[in-house]
PDB file as gemmi writes it, atoms N, CA and C in Angstrom:
CRYST1    1.000    1.000    1.000  90.00  90.00  90.00 P 1                      
ATOM      1  N   MET A   1      15.664  -2.892  15.800  1.00  0.00           N  
ATOM      2  CA  MET A   1      16.152  -2.104  14.706  1.00  0.00           C  
ATOM      3  C   MET A   1      15.126  -1.042  14.301  1.00  0.00           C  
ATOM      4  N   PHE A   2      13.850  -1.413  14.157  1.00  0.00           N  
ATOM      5  CA  PHE A   2      12.805  -0.461  13.791  1.00  0.00           C  
ATOM      6  C   PHE A   2      11.906  -0.206  14.992  1.00  0.00           C  
ATOM      7  N   GLY A   3      11.336   0.993  15.052  1.00  0.00           N  
ATOM      8  CA  GLY A   3      10.368   1.329  16.088  1.00  0.00           C  
ATOM      9  C   GLY A   3       8.993   0.788  15.742  1.00  0.00           C  
ATOM     10  N   MET A   4       8.047   0.991  16.653  1.00  0.00           N  
ATOM     11  CA  MET A   4       6.698   0.469  16.464  1.00  0.00           C  
ATOM     12  C   MET A   4       6.010   1.090  15.249  1.00  0.00           C  
ATOM     13  N   LEU A   5       6.187   2.401  15.020  1.00  0.00           N  
ATOM     14  CA  LEU A   5       5.557   3.027  13.856  1.00  0.00           C  
ATOM     15  C   LEU A   5       6.129   2.487  12.547  1.00  0.00           C  
ATOM     16  N   ALA A   6       7.427   2.235  12.514  1.00  0.00           N  
ATOM     17  CA  ALA A   6       8.042   1.676  11.306  1.00  0.00           C  
ATOM     18  C   ALA A   6       7.536   0.263  11.062  1.00  0.00           C  
ATOM     19  N   ILE A   7       7.367  -0.499  12.107  1.00  0.00           N  
ATOM     20  CA  ILE A   7       6.835  -1.855  11.955  1.00  0.00           C  
ATOM     21  C   ILE A   7       5.400  -1.805  11.423  1.00  0.00           C  
ATOM     22  N   CYS A   8       4.591  -0.880  11.959  1.00  0.00           N  
ATOM     23  CA  CYS A   8       3.208  -0.729  11.469  1.00  0.00           C  
ATOM     24  C   CYS A   8       3.195  -0.298  10.013  1.00  0.00           C  
ATOM     25  N   TYR A   9       4.068   0.646   9.667  1.00  0.00           N  
ATOM     26  CA  TYR A   9       4.139   1.129   8.283  1.00  0.00           C  
ATOM     27  C   TYR A   9       4.533  -0.004   7.343  1.00  0.00           C  
ATOM     28  N   LEU A  10       5.514  -0.800   7.718  1.00  0.00           N  
ATOM     29  CA  LEU A  10       5.946  -1.902   6.859  1.00  0.00           C  
ATOM     30  C   LEU A  10       4.863  -2.976   6.745  1.00  0.00           C  
ATOM     31  N   PHE A  11       4.199  -3.294   7.858  1.00  0.00           N  
ATOM     32  CA  PHE A  11       3.143  -4.307   7.829  1.00  0.00           C  
ATOM     33  C   PHE A  11       1.955  -3.837   6.999  1.00  0.00           C  
ATOM     34  N   LEU A  12       1.478  -2.620   7.287  1.00  0.00           N  
ATOM     35  CA  LEU A  12       0.307  -2.120   6.564  1.00  0.00           C  
ATOM     36  C   LEU A  12       0.609  -1.909   5.087  1.00  0.00           C  
ATOM     37  N   GLY A  13       1.801  -1.467   4.782  1.00  0.00           N  
ATOM     38  CA  GLY A  13       2.187  -1.310   3.382  1.00  0.00           C  
ATOM     39  C   GLY A  13       2.226  -2.648   2.665  1.00  0.00           C  
ATOM     40  N   GLY A  14       2.776  -3.658   3.319  1.00  0.00           N  
ATOM     41  CA  GLY A  14       2.823  -4.992   2.715  1.00  0.00           C  
ATOM     42  C   GLY A  14       1.447  -5.609   2.565  1.00  0.00           C  
ATOM     43  N   ALA A  15       0.629  -5.472   3.602  1.00  0.00           N  
ATOM     44  CA  ALA A  15      -0.723  -6.024   3.539  1.00  0.00           C  
ATOM     45  C   ALA A  15      -1.561  -5.304   2.485  1.00  0.00           C  
ATOM     46  N   GLY A  16      -1.443  -3.992   2.444  1.00  0.00           N  
ATOM     47  CA  GLY A  16      -2.207  -3.217   1.468  1.00  0.00           C  
ATOM     48  C   GLY A  16      -1.777  -3.487   0.041  1.00  0.00           C  
ATOM     49  N   SER A  17      -0.473  -3.583  -0.182  1.00  0.00           N  
ATOM     50  CA  SER A  17      -0.010  -3.852  -1.547  1.00  0.00           C  
ATOM     51  C   SER A  17      -0.294  -5.293  -1.952  1.00  0.00           C  
ATOM     52  N   GLY A  18      -0.264  -6.220  -1.015  1.00  0.00           N  
ATOM     53  CA  GLY A  18      -0.665  -7.596  -1.317  1.00  0.00           C  
ATOM     54  C   GLY A  18      -2.136  -7.669  -1.688  1.00  0.00           C  
ATOM     55  N   ALA A  19      -2.968  -6.940  -0.950  1.00  0.00           N  
ATOM     56  CA  ALA A  19      -4.389  -6.890  -1.277  1.00  0.00           C  
ATOM     57  C   ALA A  19      -4.600  -6.235  -2.636  1.00  0.00           C  
ATOM     58  N   LEU A  20      -3.814  -5.211  -2.942  1.00  0.00           N  
ATOM     59  CA  LEU A  20      -3.899  -4.553  -4.248  1.00  0.00           C  
ATOM     60  C   LEU A  20      -3.587  -5.537  -5.371  1.00  0.00           C  
ATOM     61  N   ALA A  21      -2.557  -6.342  -5.191  1.00  0.00           N  
ATOM     62  CA  ALA A  21      -2.188  -7.326  -6.217  1.00  0.00           C  
ATOM     63  C   ALA A  21      -3.271  -8.392  -6.386  1.00  0.00           C  
ATOM     64  N   VAL A  22      -3.780  -8.912  -5.281  1.00  0.00           N  
ATOM     65  CA  VAL A  22      -4.818  -9.950  -5.349  1.00  0.00           C  
ATOM     66  C   VAL A  22      -6.094  -9.398  -5.973  1.00  0.00           C  
ATOM     67  N   LEU A  23      -6.481  -8.192  -5.570  1.00  0.00           N  
ATOM     68  CA  LEU A  23      -7.684  -7.597  -6.148  1.00  0.00           C  
ATOM     69  C   LEU A  23      -7.512  -7.317  -7.634  1.00  0.00           C  
ATOM     70  N   GLY A  24      -6.316  -6.943  -8.037  1.00  0.00           N  
ATOM     71  CA  GLY A  24      -6.055  -6.735  -9.456  1.00  0.00           C  
ATOM     72  C   GLY A  24      -6.231  -8.012 -10.257  1.00  0.00           C  
ATOM     73  N   VAL A  25      -5.718  -9.125  -9.731  1.00  0.00           N  
ATOM     74  CA  VAL A  25      -5.867 -10.414 -10.409  1.00  0.00           C  
ATOM     75  C   VAL A  25      -7.344 -10.824 -10.459  1.00  0.00           C  
ATOM     76  N   LEU A  26      -8.044 -10.630  -9.352  1.00  0.00           N  
ATOM     77  CA  LEU A  26      -9.462 -10.997  -9.324  1.00  0.00           C  
ATOM     78  C   LEU A  26     -10.299 -10.127 -10.272  1.00  0.00           C  
ATOM     79  N   GLU A  27      -9.940  -8.856 -10.386  1.00  0.00           N  
ATOM     80  CA  GLU A  27     -10.642  -7.984 -11.343  1.00  0.00           C  
ATOM     81  C   GLU A  27     -10.385  -8.435 -12.774  1.00  0.00           C  
ATOM     82  N   CYS A  28      -9.147  -8.836 -13.070  1.00  0.00           N  
ATOM     83  CA  CYS A  28      -8.838  -9.357 -14.410  1.00  0.00           C  
ATOM     84  C   CYS A  28      -9.620 -10.633 -14.685  1.00  0.00           C  
ATOM     85  N   ALA A  29      -9.701 -11.504 -13.683  1.00  0.00           N  
ATOM     86  CA  ALA A  29     -10.461 -12.746 -13.839  1.00  0.00           C  
ATOM     87  C   ALA A  29     -11.935 -12.445 -14.062  1.00  0.00           C  
ATOM     88  N   ARG A  30     -12.444 -11.423 -13.391  1.00  0.00           N  
ATOM     89  CA  ARG A  30     -13.849 -11.044 -13.577  1.00  0.00           C  
ATOM     90  C   ARG A  30     -14.066 -10.489 -14.981  1.00  0.00           C  
ATOM     91  N   ALA A  31     -13.103  -9.692 -15.463  1.00  0.00           N  
ATOM     92  CA  ALA A  31     -13.225  -9.133 -16.811  1.00  0.00           C  
ATOM     93  C   ALA A  31     -13.160 -10.223 -17.875  1.00  0.00           C  
ATOM     94  N   LEU A  32     -12.361 -11.266 -17.619  1.00  0.00           N  
ATOM     95  CA  LEU A  32     -12.234 -12.369 -18.570  1.00  0.00           C  
ATOM     96  C   LEU A  32     -13.301 -13.448 -18.354  1.00  0.00           C  
ATOM     97  N   ARG A  33     -14.140 -13.245 -17.347  1.00  0.00           N  
ATOM     98  CA  ARG A  33     -15.242 -14.153 -17.002  1.00  0.00           C  
ATOM     99  C   ARG A  33     -14.776 -15.568 -16.664  1.00  0.00           C  
ATOM    100  N   TRP A  34     -13.682 -15.647 -15.872  1.00  0.00           N  
ATOM    101  CA  TRP A  34     -13.211 -16.938 -15.372  1.00  0.00           C  
ATOM    102  C   TRP A  34     -14.054 -17.301 -14.162  1.00  0.00           C  
ATOM    103  N   ARG A  35     -14.787 -18.351 -14.273  1.00  0.00           N  
ATOM    104  CA  ARG A  35     -15.686 -18.743 -13.190  1.00  0.00           C  
ATOM    105  C   ARG A  35     -14.952 -19.256 -11.964  1.00  0.00           C  
ATOM    106  N   ALA A  36     -13.771 -19.819 -12.155  1.00  0.00           N  
ATOM    107  CA  ALA A  36     -13.026 -20.367 -11.019  1.00  0.00           C  
ATOM    108  C   ALA A  36     -12.625 -19.278 -10.027  1.00  0.00           C  
ATOM    109  N   LEU A  37     -12.397 -18.051 -10.506  1.00  0.00           N  
ATOM    110  CA  LEU A  37     -11.990 -16.951  -9.635  1.00  0.00           C  
ATOM    111  C   LEU A  37     -13.068 -15.881  -9.517  1.00  0.00           C  
ATOM    112  N   ALA A  38     -14.290 -16.216  -9.880  1.00  0.00           N  
ATOM    113  CA  ALA A  38     -15.373 -15.231  -9.883  1.00  0.00           C  
ATOM    114  C   ALA A  38     -15.720 -14.806  -8.457  1.00  0.00           C  
ATOM    115  N   MET A  39     -15.869 -13.509  -8.296  1.00  0.00           N  
ATOM    116  CA  MET A  39     -16.270 -12.943  -7.011  1.00  0.00           C  
ATOM    117  C   MET A  39     -17.436 -11.999  -7.283  1.00  0.00           C  
ATOM    118  N   PRO A  40     -18.350 -11.859  -6.326  1.00  0.00           N  
ATOM    119  CA  PRO A  40     -19.489 -10.949  -6.543  1.00  0.00           C  
ATOM    120  C   PRO A  40     -19.030  -9.488  -6.534  1.00  0.00           C  
ATOM    121  N   ALA A  41     -19.805  -8.648  -7.171  1.00  0.00           N  
ATOM    122  CA  ALA A  41     -19.475  -7.216  -7.260  1.00  0.00           C  
ATOM    123  C   ALA A  41     -19.433  -6.575  -5.873  1.00  0.00           C  
ATOM    124  N   GLU A  42     -20.244  -7.063  -4.945  1.00  0.00           N  
ATOM    125  CA  GLU A  42     -20.245  -6.519  -3.584  1.00  0.00           C  
ATOM    126  C   GLU A  42     -18.896  -6.715  -2.902  1.00  0.00           C  
ATOM    127  N   PHE A  43     -18.234  -7.814  -3.203  1.00  0.00           N  
ATOM    128  CA  PHE A  43     -16.898  -8.056  -2.645  1.00  0.00           C  
ATOM    129  C   PHE A  43     -15.940  -6.940  -3.049  1.00  0.00           C  
ATOM    130  N   PHE A  44     -15.939  -6.592  -4.328  1.00  0.00           N  
ATOM    131  CA  PHE A  44     -15.035  -5.544  -4.817  1.00  0.00           C  
ATOM    132  C   PHE A  44     -15.423  -4.177  -4.270  1.00  0.00           C  
ATOM    133  N   ALA A  45     -16.728  -3.955  -4.098  1.00  0.00           N  
ATOM    134  CA  ALA A  45     -17.189  -2.679  -3.558  1.00  0.00           C  
ATOM    135  C   ALA A  45     -16.693  -2.470  -2.134  1.00  0.00           C  
ATOM    136  N   ARG A  46     -16.448  -3.535  -1.412  1.00  0.00           N  
ATOM    137  CA  ARG A  46     -15.934  -3.426  -0.045  1.00  0.00           C  
ATOM    138  C   ARG A  46     -14.419  -3.569   0.025  1.00  0.00           C  
ATOM    139  N   ALA A  47     -13.838  -4.360  -0.863  1.00  0.00           N  
ATOM    140  CA  ALA A  47     -12.409  -4.660  -0.787  1.00  0.00           C  
ATOM    141  C   ALA A  47     -11.539  -3.491  -1.242  1.00  0.00           C  
ATOM    142  N   TRP A  48     -11.919  -2.802  -2.305  1.00  0.00           N  
ATOM    143  CA  TRP A  48     -11.090  -1.691  -2.783  1.00  0.00           C  
ATOM    144  C   TRP A  48     -10.972  -0.571  -1.751  1.00  0.00           C  
ATOM    145  N   PRO A  49     -12.059  -0.148  -1.109  1.00  0.00           N  
ATOM    146  CA  PRO A  49     -11.898   0.875  -0.073  1.00  0.00           C  
ATOM    147  C   PRO A  49     -11.051   0.400   1.109  1.00  0.00           C  
ATOM    148  N   MET A  50     -11.176  -0.863   1.474  1.00  0.00           N  
ATOM    149  CA  MET A  50     -10.344  -1.383   2.577  1.00  0.00           C  
ATOM    150  C   MET A  50      -8.863  -1.377   2.198  1.00  0.00           C  
ATOM    151  N   CYS A  51      -8.582  -1.683   0.952  1.00  0.00           N  
ATOM    152  CA  CYS A  51      -7.210  -1.634   0.463  1.00  0.00           C  
ATOM    153  C   CYS A  51      -6.671  -0.203   0.540  1.00  0.00           C  
ATOM    154  N   THR A  52      -7.485   0.755   0.143  1.00  0.00           N  
ATOM    155  CA  THR A  52      -7.095   2.159   0.194  1.00  0.00           C  
ATOM    156  C   THR A  52      -6.860   2.617   1.634  1.00  0.00           C  
ATOM    157  N   VAL A  53      -7.742   2.214   2.546  1.00  0.00           N  
ATOM    158  CA  VAL A  53      -7.593   2.583   3.950  1.00  0.00           C  
ATOM    159  C   VAL A  53      -6.323   1.969   4.536  1.00  0.00           C  
ATOM    160  N   THR A  54      -6.041   0.729   4.205  1.00  0.00           N  
ATOM    161  CA  THR A  54      -4.839   0.064   4.714  1.00  0.00           C  
ATOM    162  C   THR A  54      -3.580   0.771   4.224  1.00  0.00           C  
ATOM    163  N   LEU A  55      -3.519   1.080   2.939  1.00  0.00           N  
ATOM    164  CA  LEU A  55      -2.355   1.786   2.404  1.00  0.00           C  
ATOM    165  C   LEU A  55      -2.253   3.193   2.978  1.00  0.00           C  
ATOM    166  N   GLY A  56      -3.369   3.879   3.093  1.00  0.00           N  
ATOM    167  CA  GLY A  56      -3.363   5.233   3.665  1.00  0.00           C  
ATOM    168  C   GLY A  56      -2.911   5.253   5.112  1.00  0.00           C  
ATOM    169  N   THR A  57      -3.324   4.260   5.882  1.00  0.00           N  
ATOM    170  CA  THR A  57      -2.878   4.162   7.276  1.00  0.00           C  
ATOM    171  C   THR A  57      -1.383   3.899   7.340  1.00  0.00           C  
ATOM    172  N   GLY A  58      -0.878   3.089   6.416  1.00  0.00           N  
ATOM    173  CA  GLY A  58       0.570   2.865   6.343  1.00  0.00           C  
ATOM    174  C   GLY A  58       1.324   4.151   6.055  1.00  0.00           C  
ATOM    175  N   VAL A  59       0.785   4.978   5.165  1.00  0.00           N  
ATOM    176  CA  VAL A  59       1.410   6.266   4.860  1.00  0.00           C  
ATOM    177  C   VAL A  59       1.394   7.169   6.095  1.00  0.00           C  
ATOM    178  N   LEU A  60       0.278   7.195   6.814  1.00  0.00           N  
ATOM    179  CA  LEU A  60       0.206   8.002   8.032  1.00  0.00           C  
ATOM    180  C   LEU A  60       1.209   7.534   9.080  1.00  0.00           C  
ATOM    181  N   CYS A  61       1.395   6.234   9.201  1.00  0.00           N  
ATOM    182  CA  CYS A  61       2.403   5.711  10.138  1.00  0.00           C  
ATOM    183  C   CYS A  61       3.806   6.144   9.721  1.00  0.00           C  
ATOM    184  N   LEU A  62       4.056   6.146   8.422  1.00  0.00           N  
ATOM    185  CA  LEU A  62       5.354   6.597   7.930  1.00  0.00           C  
ATOM    186  C   LEU A  62       5.563   8.068   8.253  1.00  0.00           C  
ATOM    187  N   PHE A  63       4.567   8.899   7.980  1.00  0.00           N  
ATOM    188  CA  PHE A  63       4.687  10.328   8.279  1.00  0.00           C  
ATOM    189  C   PHE A  63       4.873  10.566   9.777  1.00  0.00           C  
ATOM    190  N   ALA A  64       4.134   9.837  10.595  1.00  0.00           N  
ATOM    191  CA  ALA A  64       4.272   9.998  12.045  1.00  0.00           C  
ATOM    192  C   ALA A  64       5.649   9.548  12.507  1.00  0.00           C  
ATOM    193  N   ASP A  65       6.179   8.506  11.904  1.00  0.00           N  
ATOM    194  CA  ASP A  65       7.509   8.019  12.279  1.00  0.00           C  
ATOM    195  C   ASP A  65       8.592   9.022  11.912  1.00  0.00           C  
ATOM    196  N   LEU A  66       8.439   9.686  10.778  1.00  0.00           N  
ATOM    197  CA  LEU A  66       9.440  10.663  10.346  1.00  0.00           C  
ATOM    198  C   LEU A  66       9.361  11.954  11.153  1.00  0.00           C  
ATOM    199  N   GLY A  67       8.191  12.316  11.611  1.00  0.00           N  
ATOM    200  CA  GLY A  67       8.060  13.450  12.505  1.00  0.00           C  
ATOM    201  C   GLY A  67       7.822  14.787  11.833  1.00  0.00           C  
ATOM    202  N   ARG A  68       8.639  15.164  10.881  1.00  0.00           N  
ATOM    203  CA  ARG A  68       8.527  16.477  10.237  1.00  0.00           C  
ATOM    204  C   ARG A  68       8.392  16.301   8.731  1.00  0.00           C  
ATOM    205  N   PRO A  69       7.642  17.201   8.066  1.00  0.00           N  
ATOM    206  CA  PRO A  69       7.399  17.053   6.617  1.00  0.00           C  
ATOM    207  C   PRO A  69       8.665  17.088   5.766  1.00  0.00           C  
ATOM    208  N   GLU A  70       9.647  17.887   6.147  1.00  0.00           N  
ATOM    209  CA  GLU A  70      10.860  17.959   5.324  1.00  0.00           C  
ATOM    210  C   GLU A  70      11.647  16.646   5.337  1.00  0.00           C  
ATOM    211  N   ARG A  71      11.447  15.848   6.348  1.00  0.00           N  
ATOM    212  CA  ARG A  71      12.110  14.533   6.384  1.00  0.00           C  
ATOM    213  C   ARG A  71      11.531  13.598   5.321  1.00  0.00           C  
ATOM    214  N   VAL A  72      10.259  13.752   5.006  1.00  0.00           N  
ATOM    215  CA  VAL A  72       9.642  12.942   3.955  1.00  0.00           C  
ATOM    216  C   VAL A  72      10.303  13.254   2.616  1.00  0.00           C  
ATOM    217  N   ILE A  73      10.489  14.535   2.348  1.00  0.00           N  
ATOM    218  CA  ILE A  73      11.120  14.941   1.089  1.00  0.00           C  
ATOM    219  C   ILE A  73      12.555  14.432   1.027  1.00  0.00           C  
ATOM    220  N   ARG A  74      13.288  14.553   2.132  1.00  0.00           N  
ATOM    221  CA  ARG A  74      14.660  14.042   2.155  1.00  0.00           C  
ATOM    222  C   ARG A  74      14.702  12.532   1.976  1.00  0.00           C  
ATOM    223  N   LEU A  75      13.739  11.831   2.549  1.00  0.00           N  
ATOM    224  CA  LEU A  75      13.694  10.372   2.422  1.00  0.00           C  
ATOM    225  C   LEU A  75      13.497   9.953   0.968  1.00  0.00           C  
ATOM    226  N   VAL A  76      12.580  10.610   0.285  1.00  0.00           N  
ATOM    227  CA  VAL A  76      12.250  10.233  -1.086  1.00  0.00           C  
ATOM    228  C   VAL A  76      13.342  10.658  -2.066  1.00  0.00           C  
ATOM    229  N   THR A  77      13.998  11.773  -1.815  1.00  0.00           N  
ATOM    230  CA  THR A  77      15.014  12.280  -2.741  1.00  0.00           C  
ATOM    231  C   THR A  77      16.429  11.854  -2.385  1.00  0.00           C  
ATOM    232  N   SER A  78      16.584  11.020  -1.396  1.00  0.00           N  
ATOM    233  CA  SER A  78      17.906  10.564  -0.984  1.00  0.00           C  
ATOM    234  C   SER A  78      18.576   9.768  -2.103  1.00  0.00           C  
ATOM    235  N   PRO A  79      19.872  10.058  -2.384  1.00  0.00           N  
ATOM    236  CA  PRO A  79      20.554   9.324  -3.457  1.00  0.00           C  
ATOM    237  C   PRO A  79      20.848   7.864  -3.098  1.00  0.00           C  
ATOM    238  N   GLU A  80      20.940   7.563  -1.806  1.00  0.00           N  
ATOM    239  CA  GLU A  80      21.203   6.186  -1.370  1.00  0.00           C  
ATOM    240  C   GLU A  80      19.886   5.529  -0.961  1.00  0.00           C  
ATOM    241  N   PRO A  81      19.496   4.459  -1.656  1.00  0.00           N  
ATOM    242  CA  PRO A  81      18.230   3.801  -1.300  1.00  0.00           C  
ATOM    243  C   PRO A  81      18.341   3.071   0.039  1.00  0.00           C  
ATOM    244  N   SER A  82      17.270   3.125   0.783  1.00  0.00           N  
ATOM    245  CA  SER A  82      17.170   2.383   2.038  1.00  0.00           C  
ATOM    246  C   SER A  82      15.836   1.647   2.033  1.00  0.00           C  
ATOM    247  N   ALA A  83      15.635   0.792   3.010  1.00  0.00           N  
ATOM    248  CA  ALA A  83      14.368   0.057   3.097  1.00  0.00           C  
ATOM    249  C   ALA A  83      13.201   1.026   3.265  1.00  0.00           C  
ATOM    250  N   MET A  84      13.399   2.062   4.039  1.00  0.00           N  
ATOM    251  CA  MET A  84      12.347   3.042   4.264  1.00  0.00           C  
ATOM    252  C   MET A  84      12.047   3.826   2.984  1.00  0.00           C  
ATOM    253  N   ALA A  85      13.089   4.219   2.242  1.00  0.00           N  
ATOM    254  CA  ALA A  85      12.880   4.988   1.008  1.00  0.00           C  
ATOM    255  C   ALA A  85      12.169   4.154  -0.051  1.00  0.00           C  
ATOM    256  N   VAL A  86      12.593   2.922  -0.217  1.00  0.00           N  
ATOM    257  CA  VAL A  86      11.952   2.041  -1.194  1.00  0.00           C  
ATOM    258  C   VAL A  86      10.502   1.786  -0.794  1.00  0.00           C  
ATOM    259  N   GLY A  87      10.257   1.560   0.474  1.00  0.00           N  
ATOM    260  CA  GLY A  87       8.893   1.345   0.952  1.00  0.00           C  
ATOM    261  C   GLY A  87       8.018   2.568   0.773  1.00  0.00           C  
ATOM    262  N   ALA A  88       8.568   3.759   1.034  1.00  0.00           N  
ATOM    263  CA  ALA A  88       7.811   4.997   0.857  1.00  0.00           C  
ATOM    264  C   ALA A  88       7.438   5.196  -0.603  1.00  0.00           C  
ATOM    265  N   LEU A  89       8.373   4.938  -1.501  1.00  0.00           N  
ATOM    266  CA  LEU A  89       8.087   5.063  -2.927  1.00  0.00           C  
ATOM    267  C   LEU A  89       7.066   4.020  -3.381  1.00  0.00           C  
ATOM    268  N   ALA A  90       7.159   2.819  -2.848  1.00  0.00           N  
ATOM    269  CA  ALA A  90       6.190   1.772  -3.194  1.00  0.00           C  
ATOM    270  C   ALA A  90       4.796   2.131  -2.696  1.00  0.00           C  
ATOM    271  N   LEU A  91       4.707   2.701  -1.486  1.00  0.00           N  
ATOM    272  CA  LEU A  91       3.411   3.131  -0.981  1.00  0.00           C  
ATOM    273  C   LEU A  91       2.818   4.235  -1.844  1.00  0.00           C  
ATOM    274  N   ALA A  92       3.655   5.191  -2.222  1.00  0.00           N  
ATOM    275  CA  ALA A  92       3.180   6.292  -3.068  1.00  0.00           C  
ATOM    276  C   ALA A  92       2.686   5.769  -4.416  1.00  0.00           C  
ATOM    277  N   ALA A  93       3.431   4.835  -5.002  1.00  0.00           N  
ATOM    278  CA  ALA A  93       3.030   4.266  -6.292  1.00  0.00           C  
ATOM    279  C   ALA A  93       1.733   3.468  -6.160  1.00  0.00           C  
ATOM    280  N   SER A  94       1.579   2.737  -5.072  1.00  0.00           N  
ATOM    281  CA  SER A  94       0.357   1.957  -4.864  1.00  0.00           C  
ATOM    282  C   SER A  94      -0.856   2.847  -4.674  1.00  0.00           C  
ATOM    283  N   LEU A  95      -0.693   3.914  -3.899  1.00  0.00           N  
ATOM    284  CA  LEU A  95      -1.810   4.826  -3.704  1.00  0.00           C  
ATOM    285  C   LEU A  95      -2.147   5.587  -4.973  1.00  0.00           C  
ATOM    286  N   ALA A  96      -1.132   5.890  -5.777  1.00  0.00           N  
ATOM    287  CA  ALA A  96      -1.368   6.568  -7.049  1.00  0.00           C  
ATOM    288  C   ALA A  96      -2.150   5.650  -7.984  1.00  0.00           C  
ATOM    289  N   ARG A  97      -1.923   4.354  -7.885  1.00  0.00           N  
ATOM    290  CA  ARG A  97      -2.611   3.371  -8.713  1.00  0.00           C  
ATOM    291  C   ARG A  97      -4.095   3.323  -8.378  1.00  0.00           C  
ATOM    292  N   LEU A  98      -4.422   3.520  -7.108  1.00  0.00           N  
ATOM    293  CA  LEU A  98      -5.823   3.450  -6.702  1.00  0.00           C  
ATOM    294  C   LEU A  98      -6.517   4.720  -7.122  1.00  0.00           C  
TER     295      LEU A  98                                                      
END                                                                             
């Protein structure tokens, strides 16, 4: 059903957004000083950039899969939601959050 680039985009988007959610919880735990979920600052210094790279690579796979820039605009502005459109919007929102 999906090509290799779409599979990479969906995997990297899911992995990146999952990492974003976990890192958000761990940052909250660090702010609240919960020792059970405490992580060293070096962990966050390495994890946030990796999360950004993973999400960015997912976006590049999406752009490569679509082929032309105007297809990206049509995908996002389409009145009928699809798995690709929802995923593209979720990736954009996740990257905007970072």
